[in-house]
Each structure stands twice: as C-alpha cells, then as structure tokens.
Backbone as JSON Lines, residues from 0, in Angstrom:
{"i":0,"aa":"M","n":[11.66,-16.86,20.07],"ca":[11.26,-15.69,19.84],"c":[11.26,-14.89,20.99]}
{"i":1,"aa":"F","n":[11.42,-12.87,20.45],"ca":[11.39,-12.42,21.93],"c":[9.56,-11.97,22.35]}
{"i":2,"aa":"V","n":[9.14,-12.15,23.45],"ca":[7.71,-11.03,24.13],"c":[8.63,-10.45,24.63]}
{"i":3,"aa":"C","n":[7.35,-9.31,24.58],"ca":[7.85,-8.35,26.24],"c":[7.09,-8.73,27.62]}
{"i":4,"aa":"W","n":[7.72,-8.07,28.28],"ca":[7.61,-8.97,29.68],"c":[5.61,-8.25,29.72]}
{"i":5,"aa":"W","n":[5.31,-7.2,29.34],"ca":[3.86,-7.21,29.65],"c":[3.02,-7.58,28.17]}
{"i":6,"aa":"L","n":[3.3,-8.08,26.96],"ca":[2.52,-9.08,26.34],"c":[2.85,-10.07,26.97]}
{"i":7,"aa":"A","n":[3.64,-10.54,27.66],"ca":[3.76,-12.14,27.78],"c":[2.78,-12.46,28.78]}
{"i":8,"aa":"G","n":[2.75,-11.31,29.79],"ca":[1.46,-11.48,31.11],"c":[0.22,-11.36,30.43]}
{"i":9,"aa":"R","n":[0.08,-10.08,29.84],"ca":[-1.6,-10.44,28.95],"c":[-1.91,-11.71,28.54]}
{"i":10,"aa":"L","n":[-0.96,-12.1,27.76],"ca":[-0.94,-13.56,26.47],"c":[-1.49,-14.73,27.83]}
{"i":11,"aa":"V","n":[-0.68,-14.69,28.62],"ca":[-1.44,-15.83,29.8],"c":[-2.26,-15.48,31.01]}
{"i":12,"aa":"G","n":[-2.5,-14.5,31.18],"ca":[-3.48,-13.89,31.63],"c":[-3.14,-13.68,33.23]}
{"i":13,"aa":"M","n":[-3.27,-12.24,33.85],"ca":[-1.65,-12.82,34.9],"c":[-2.82,-12.94,36.34]}
{"i":14,"aa":"R","n":[-3.81,-13.04,35.94],"ca":[-4.8,-13.56,36.82],"c":[-5.74,-14.65,37.24]}
{"i":15,"aa":"G","n":[-5.16,-15.42,36.3],"ca":[-5.33,-16.05,35.76],"c":[-6.16,-16.81,34.93]}
{"i":16,"aa":"G","n":[-6.75,-17.75,34.85],"ca":[-7.99,-18.33,33.74],"c":[-7.15,-18.46,32.43]}
{"i":17,"aa":"K","n":[-8.28,-18.09,31.74],"ca":[-8.04,-17.91,29.58],"c":[-7.17,-16.89,29.48]}
{"i":18,"aa":"A","n":[-6.44,-16.84,28.58],"ca":[-6.22,-15.88,27.79],"c":[-7.25,-15.04,26.68]}
{"i":19,"aa":"P","n":[-6.99,-13.61,26.7],"ca":[-8.29,-13.19,26.75],"c":[-8.32,-13.06,25.15]}
{"i":20,"aa":"A","n":[-9.68,-13.02,24.53],"ca":[-10.04,-13.3,23.11],"c":[-9.13,-11.97,22.4]}
{"i":21,"aa":"R","n":[-8.54,-12.87,21.03],"ca":[-7.94,-11.91,20.53],"c":[-8.74,-10.97,19.47]}
{"i":22,"aa":"R","n":[-8.31,-10.05,19.11],"ca":[-9.49,-9.18,18.34],"c":[-8.61,-9.71,16.72]}
{"i":23,"aa":"V","n":[-9.53,-9.46,15.43],"ca":[-10.21,-8.87,14.72],"c":[-8.8,-8.45,13.82]}
{"i":24,"aa":"D","n":[-8.44,-7.27,14.37],"ca":[-7.54,-6.32,13.32],"c":[-6.1,-6.92,14.07]}
{"i":25,"aa":"A","n":[-5.87,-7.5,15.01],"ca":[-4.88,-8.05,15.56],"c":[-4.35,-9.55,14.31]}
{"i":26,"aa":"Y","n":[-5.6,-9.95,14.15],"ca":[-5.08,-11.01,13.33],"c":[-5.21,-10.46,11.17]}
{"i":27,"aa":"L","n":[-5.39,-9.85,10.99],"ca":[-5.25,-9.22,10.0],"c":[-4.48,-8.02,10.41]}
{"i":28,"aa":"F","n":[-3.75,-7.69,10.58],"ca":[-2.2,-6.85,11.26],"c":[-1.2,-7.91,10.59]}
{"i":29,"aa":"A","n":[-1.54,-9.04,11.34],"ca":[-0.32,-10.02,11.09],"c":[-0.41,-10.7,10.26]}
{"i":30,"aa":"K","n":[-0.93,-10.86,8.86],"ca":[-1.36,-11.46,7.5],"c":[-1.04,-10.56,7.37]}
{"i":31,"aa":"T","n":[-1.35,-8.93,7.52],"ca":[-0.31,-7.69,6.37],"c":[0.67,-7.91,6.34]}
{"i":32,"aa":"W","n":[1.04,-8.03,7.47],"ca":[2.9,-8.17,8.2],"c":[3.81,-9.06,7.47]}
{"i":33,"aa":"R","n":[2.85,-10.07,7.47],"ca":[3.68,-11.61,6.66],"c":[3.48,-11.69,5.12]}
{"i":34,"aa":"L","n":[2.04,-10.88,4.51],"ca":[2.59,-9.98,3.16],"c":[3.95,-9.52,2.6]}
{"i":35,"aa":"F","n":[4.59,-8.52,3.77],"ca":[5.33,-7.69,3.48],"c":[6.64,-8.42,3.58]}
{"i":36,"aa":"D","n":[6.28,-9.33,4.86],"ca":[7.79,-10.29,5.6],"c":[8.04,-11.38,3.96]}
{"i":37,"aa":"T","n":[6.85,-12.0,3.2],"ca":[7.78,-12.61,2.83],"c":[8.3,-11.64,1.19]}
{"i":38,"aa":"G","n":[8.18,-10.48,1.36],"ca":[8.8,-10.25,0.31],"c":[7.77,-9.07,-1.31]}
{"i":39,"aa":"R","n":[7.16,-9.66,-0.89],"ca":[5.83,-8.86,-2.02],"c":[5.53,-8.07,-1.97]}
{"i":40,"aa":"E","n":[5.35,-7.34,-3.09],"ca":[4.65,-5.74,-3.31],"c":[3.32,-5.84,-3.17]}
{"i":41,"aa":"V","n":[2.65,-4.48,-2.32],"ca":[1.55,-4.46,-2.4],"c":[1.45,-3.24,-2.45]}
{"i":42,"aa":"D","n":[-0.22,-3.03,-3.16],"ca":[-0.95,-1.52,-2.99],"c":[-1.72,-1.94,-1.98]}
{"i":43,"aa":"A","n":[-2.47,-0.25,-1.65],"ca":[-3.87,-0.67,-1.01],"c":[-5.25,-1.17,-1.42]}
{"i":44,"aa":"H","n":[-5.06,-1.43,-2.83],"ca":[-6.27,-2.34,-3.46],"c":[-6.3,-4.0,-3.42]}
{"i":45,"aa":"Q","n":[-5.03,-4.12,-3.57],"ca":[-4.33,-5.54,-3.76],"c":[-4.9,-6.31,-1.5]}
{"i":46,"aa":"L","n":[-4.38,-5.29,-0.8],"ca":[-4.26,-5.34,0.29],"c":[-5.37,-5.93,0.81]}
{"i":47,"aa":"A","n":[-6.43,-4.41,0.05],"ca":[-8.75,-4.61,0.83],"c":[-8.74,-6.22,0.16]}
{"i":48,"aa":"D","n":[-8.28,-5.99,-0.77],"ca":[-8.95,-7.65,-1.97],"c":[-8.34,-8.9,-0.8]}
{"i":49,"aa":"I","n":[-7.29,-9.07,-0.41],"ca":[-6.64,-9.64,0.09],"c":[-7.12,-10.45,1.05]}
{"i":50,"aa":"L","n":[-7.34,-9.69,2.12],"ca":[-7.49,-9.22,3.37],"c":[-9.51,-8.98,3.77]}
{"i":51,"aa":"E","n":[-10.05,-8.43,2.55],"ca":[-10.95,-8.76,2.44],"c":[-11.55,-7.13,4.12]}
{"i":52,"aa":"I","n":[-10.74,-6.35,3.45],"ca":[-10.64,-5.18,4.52],"c":[-11.63,-3.93,3.32]}
{"i":53,"aa":"S","n":[-11.95,-2.98,3.88],"ca":[-12.02,-1.49,3.46],"c":[-10.91,-0.74,2.69]}
{"i":54,"aa":"M","n":[-11.38,0.09,1.88],"ca":[-10.69,0.73,1.15],"c":[-9.87,1.61,2.51]}
{"i":55,"aa":"R","n":[-10.91,2.14,3.01],"ca":[-10.79,3.09,4.06],"c":[-9.49,2.66,5.02]}
{"i":56,"aa":"T","n":[-9.55,1.26,5.42],"ca":[-8.89,0.42,6.49],"c":[-7.35,0.37,5.71]}
{"i":57,"aa":"S","n":[-7.5,-0.13,4.64],"ca":[-6.21,-0.76,3.69],"c":[-5.14,1.05,4.03]}
{"i":58,"aa":"W","n":[-5.68,1.77,3.5],"ca":[-4.48,2.93,3.03],"c":[-4.39,3.47,4.98]}
{"i":59,"aa":"L","n":[-5.39,3.09,5.57],"ca":[-4.57,4.28,6.86],"c":[-3.9,3.07,7.34]}
{"i":60,"aa":"W","n":[-3.5,1.79,6.89],"ca":[-2.84,0.44,7.3],"c":[-1.24,0.93,7.16]}
{"i":61,"aa":"L","n":[-1.67,1.47,5.51],"ca":[-0.05,1.33,4.81],"c":[-0.28,2.97,4.67]}
{"i":62,"aa":"R","n":[-0.27,3.92,5.1],"ca":[0.1,5.21,5.67],"c":[0.84,5.22,7.08]}
{"i":63,"aa":"T","n":[0.15,3.88,7.61],"ca":[0.72,4.18,9.06],"c":[1.94,3.63,9.05]}
{"i":64,"aa":"L","n":[1.91,2.63,8.5],"ca":[3.54,1.73,8.66],"c":[4.2,2.4,7.51]}
{"i":65,"aa":"H","n":[3.93,3.15,6.65],"ca":[4.89,4.37,5.52],"c":[5.68,4.93,6.5]}
{"i":66,"aa":"E","n":[4.82,5.67,7.95],"ca":[5.16,7.0,8.67],"c":[6.06,6.18,9.39]}
{"i":67,"aa":"M","n":[5.75,5.3,10.19],"ca":[6.51,4.54,10.78],"c":[7.69,3.73,10.23]}
{"i":68,"aa":"R","n":[8.28,3.96,9.07],"ca":[9.5,3.45,7.78],"c":[9.39,1.85,8.36]}
{"i":69,"aa":"C","n":[8.39,1.29,8.57],"ca":[8.39,-0.16,8.42],"c":[8.18,-0.91,7.0]}
{"i":70,"aa":"I","n":[7.27,0.31,6.21],"ca":[7.73,-0.53,4.75],"c":[7.77,0.86,3.43]}
{"i":71,"aa":"H","n":[8.35,0.8,2.62],"ca":[8.71,2.45,1.74],"c":[8.12,1.82,0.07]}
{"i":72,"aa":"V","n":[7.7,2.68,-0.54],"ca":[7.5,2.96,-1.73],"c":[8.35,2.46,-2.96]}
{"i":73,"aa":"V","n":[7.88,1.18,-3.71],"ca":[8.77,1.34,-4.67],"c":[8.2,1.3,-6.02]}
{"i":74,"aa":"G","n":[7.34,2.16,-6.53],"ca":[6.69,1.98,-7.66],"c":[5.37,2.89,-7.38]}
{"i":75,"aa":"W","n":[4.88,2.88,-8.96],"ca":[3.44,3.59,-8.84],"c":[2.37,3.16,-9.29]}
{"i":76,"aa":"K","n":[1.51,2.94,-9.51],"ca":[0.64,2.79,-10.38],"c":[-0.05,3.82,-10.89]}
{"i":77,"aa":"K","n":[-0.13,3.8,-12.4],"ca":[-0.64,4.95,-13.42],"c":[-2.15,4.62,-13.14]}
{"i":78,"aa":"D","n":[-3.29,5.92,-13.04],"ca":[-4.46,6.29,-13.12],"c":[-4.94,6.28,-14.87]}
{"i":79,"aa":"T","n":[-6.21,6.71,-15.07],"ca":[-6.19,6.48,-16.65],"c":[-5.52,7.62,-17.46]}
{"i":80,"aa":"I","n":[-5.35,8.98,-17.14],"ca":[-4.84,9.69,-17.99],"c":[-3.2,9.79,-17.91]}
{"i":81,"aa":"G","n":[-2.81,8.72,-17.23],"ca":[-1.16,8.39,-17.19],"c":[-0.33,8.75,-15.94]}
{"i":82,"aa":"R","n":[-0.88,9.43,-14.99],"ca":[0.02,10.26,-14.1],"c":[0.24,9.13,-12.8]}
{"i":83,"aa":"D","n":[1.08,8.93,-11.79],"ca":[1.45,8.55,-10.5],"c":[0.08,8.65,-9.79]}
{"i":84,"aa":"Q","n":[-0.72,7.5,-9.58],"ca":[-1.45,7.48,-8.15],"c":[-1.17,6.98,-7.46]}
{"i":85,"aa":"T","n":[-1.15,5.73,-7.34],"ca":[-1.35,4.71,-6.22],"c":[-0.34,4.27,-5.85]}
{"i":86,"aa":"P","n":[0.51,4.49,-4.52],"ca":[2.11,3.78,-3.8],"c":[1.66,2.45,-4.42]}
{"i":87,"aa":"I","n":[2.98,1.81,-4.68],"ca":[3.3,0.71,-4.4],"c":[4.6,-0.08,-3.12]}
{"i":88,"aa":"Y","n":[4.05,-0.51,-2.45],"ca":[4.74,-0.88,-0.78],"c":[5.46,-2.2,-1.37]}
{"i":89,"aa":"L","n":[6.67,-2.13,-0.46],"ca":[7.77,-3.25,0.4],"c":[8.05,-2.79,1.84]}
{"i":90,"aa":"G","n":[8.21,-3.79,1.77],"ca":[8.44,-4.23,3.57],"c":[10.19,-4.07,3.4]}
{"i":91,"aa":"G","n":[9.88,-3.34,4.56],"ca":[11.31,-2.28,5.17],"c":[12.05,-1.35,5.07]}
{"i":92,"aa":"D","n":[12.63,-0.72,5.67],"ca":[13.19,1.01,5.49],"c":[13.19,1.0,4.05]}
{"i":93,"aa":"G","n":[13.54,2.03,3.51],"ca":[14.46,2.03,2.0],"c":[14.23,3.85,1.38]}
{"i":94,"aa":"F","n":[14.64,3.87,0.0],"ca":[13.92,5.05,0.11],"c":[12.88,4.79,-0.66]}
{"i":95,"aa":"D","n":[12.12,6.06,-0.62],"ca":[11.07,6.1,-1.85],"c":[11.09,6.12,-2.88]}
{"i":96,"aa":"K","n":[10.38,5.9,-4.13],"ca":[10.81,5.93,-5.44],"c":[9.5,7.74,-6.02]}
{"i":97,"aa":"P","n":[9.94,8.45,-6.34],"ca":[9.67,9.57,-6.58],"c":[8.56,9.67,-7.52]}
{"i":98,"aa":"K","n":[7.35,10.23,-7.85],"ca":[6.65,10.48,-8.68],"c":[7.34,10.61,-9.79]}
{"i":99,"aa":"S","n":[6.85,10.64,-11.08],"ca":[8.12,10.61,-11.9],"c":[6.43,12.07,-12.66]}
{"i":100,"aa":"R","n":[7.63,12.78,-12.96],"ca":[7.16,13.86,-13.33],"c":[6.88,14.37,-15.11]}
{"i":101,"aa":"R","n":[6.06,15.01,-15.68],"ca":[5.29,14.87,-16.79],"c":[6.56,16.41,-16.98]}
{"i":102,"aa":"T","n":[6.63,16.88,-18.2],"ca":[7.5,18.05,-18.46],"c":[6.31,18.58,-18.91]}
{"i":103,"aa":"A","n":[6.47,20.38,-19.02],"ca":[5.28,20.61,-20.22],"c":[5.74,20.4,-21.59]}
{"i":104,"aa":"E","n":[6.61,20.27,-21.97],"ca":[6.94,19.76,-23.12],"c":[6.49,18.26,-23.63]}
{"i":105,"aa":"D","n":[6.83,17.53,-23.02],"ca":[5.64,16.15,-23.1],"c":[4.31,16.13,-22.6]}
{"i":106,"aa":"R","n":[4.04,16.99,-22.38],"ca":[2.06,17.8,-21.89],"c":[1.7,17.74,-23.45]}
{"i":107,"aa":"R","n":[2.76,18.98,-24.05],"ca":[2.42,19.7,-25.1],"c":[2.25,18.55,-26.57]}
{"i":108,"aa":"R","n":[3.43,17.94,-26.28],"ca":[3.46,17.15,-27.74],"c":[1.97,15.74,-27.4]}
{"i":109,"aa":"Q","n":[2.39,14.9,-26.22],"ca":[0.84,14.06,-26.36],"c":[-0.38,14.75,-26.81]}
{"i":110,"aa":"Y","n":[-0.47,15.87,-26.62],"ca":[-1.87,16.52,-26.71],"c":[-2.07,17.17,-28.45]}
{"i":111,"aa":"H","n":[-0.84,17.86,-29.01],"ca":[-1.16,17.44,-30.35],"c":[-1.29,15.91,-31.05]}
{"i":112,"aa":"E","n":[-0.29,14.82,-30.13],"ca":[-0.55,13.69,-30.78],"c":[-1.76,13.33,-30.82]}
{"i":113,"aa":"R","n":[-2.86,13.33,-29.49],"ca":[-4.72,13.07,-29.59],"c":[-4.9,13.95,-30.35]}
{"i":114,"aa":"K","n":[-4.71,14.95,-30.26],"ca":[-5.69,16.24,-31.82],"c":[-5.38,15.6,-32.86]}
{"i":115,"aa":"A","n":[-4.37,14.93,-33.49],"ca":[-3.9,14.39,-34.54],"c":[-4.91,13.3,-34.81]}
{"i":116,"aa":"L","n":[-4.24,12.83,-33.66],"ca":[-5.11,10.99,-33.82],"c":[-6.87,11.1,-33.9]}
{"i":117,"aa":"L","n":[-7.3,12.42,-33.05],"ca":[-8.95,12.37,-33.13],"c":[-9.47,12.71,-34.17]}
{"i":118,"aa":"K","n":[-7.99,13.48,-35.11],"ca":[-8.62,14.52,-36.33],"c":[-8.71,13.49,-37.48]}
{"i":119,"aa":"E","n":[-7.82,12.83,-37.26],"ca":[-7.68,11.58,-38.22],"c":[-8.64,10.43,-38.52]}
{"i":120,"aa":"K","n":[-8.99,9.88,-37.32],"ca":[-9.92,9.39,-37.23],"c":[-11.46,9.9,-37.33]}
{"i":121,"aa":"N","n":[-11.73,11.21,-37.13],"ca":[-13.61,11.63,-37.68],"c":[-13.11,11.96,-39.17]}
{"i":122,"aa":"T","n":[-12.11,12.21,-39.86],"ca":[-12.09,12.4,-41.19],"c":[-12.61,10.92,-41.86]}
{"i":123,"aa":"T","n":[-11.86,10.28,-41.47],"ca":[-12.24,8.32,-42.03],"c":[-13.74,7.86,-41.96]}
C-alpha cells in the first residue's frame, strides 16, 4: 500500500514518541469511502443515518466528493409531488444521471386526473 512520505512521517512521528491521535472526521471519512468502495448506492439521508452524522455534514461530504469526481449520480429520489429531489451516488467517475423533466402536457394531464378523482371522491 502506498503512503506518501509526508503522511508516513506524520503517522510515525518525526520527532519520536507516539503517533498523533486520529480525528473522528478521518474515521468517518474512511467509513464513507468504504461504503462507496463496496459498490453501494448511497444518498445523503442514508449516509447520515449510517454514520450518525448531521445532514449538513453528509451533504457537504457528498457534494465535495462529487465535485472532485470521486462519486457520480446514478439516480434520484422523488419528493412527495414527484420531482427528482435527492441524488443517489455511486463511487467512481461516471456520467451523472440527469433529473427527469415533466413536459407541460404531462403536468396538464396529471392535474386533470387529480381534479377528476377529487370530484368523484366528493360526489360519493
């Protein structure tokens, strides 16, 4: 396993003595990377639950990894009204799946279907 000279010197302790204490962030980041290394698809909510970190930290890590092209978007979770809202990430550099777009015709048709359903429900 390759370790750069700077990191190797830090872990062993260049001035002798014990190695410095590892930070909690380093462990959590290693766990995060292990999730992606195993091929698991993860979104920010799952990452926050698994690692027991805040949603803000989860979103920050995922956005940073995505910007650095370490992970890519493979899907989207929909919100309550059907919009693609939460990206699902997978490890590796790949093409991001775009958000699905509803056309005006689709929105109009769904509106009229809901309206007819409510009208039918109110009359019975």
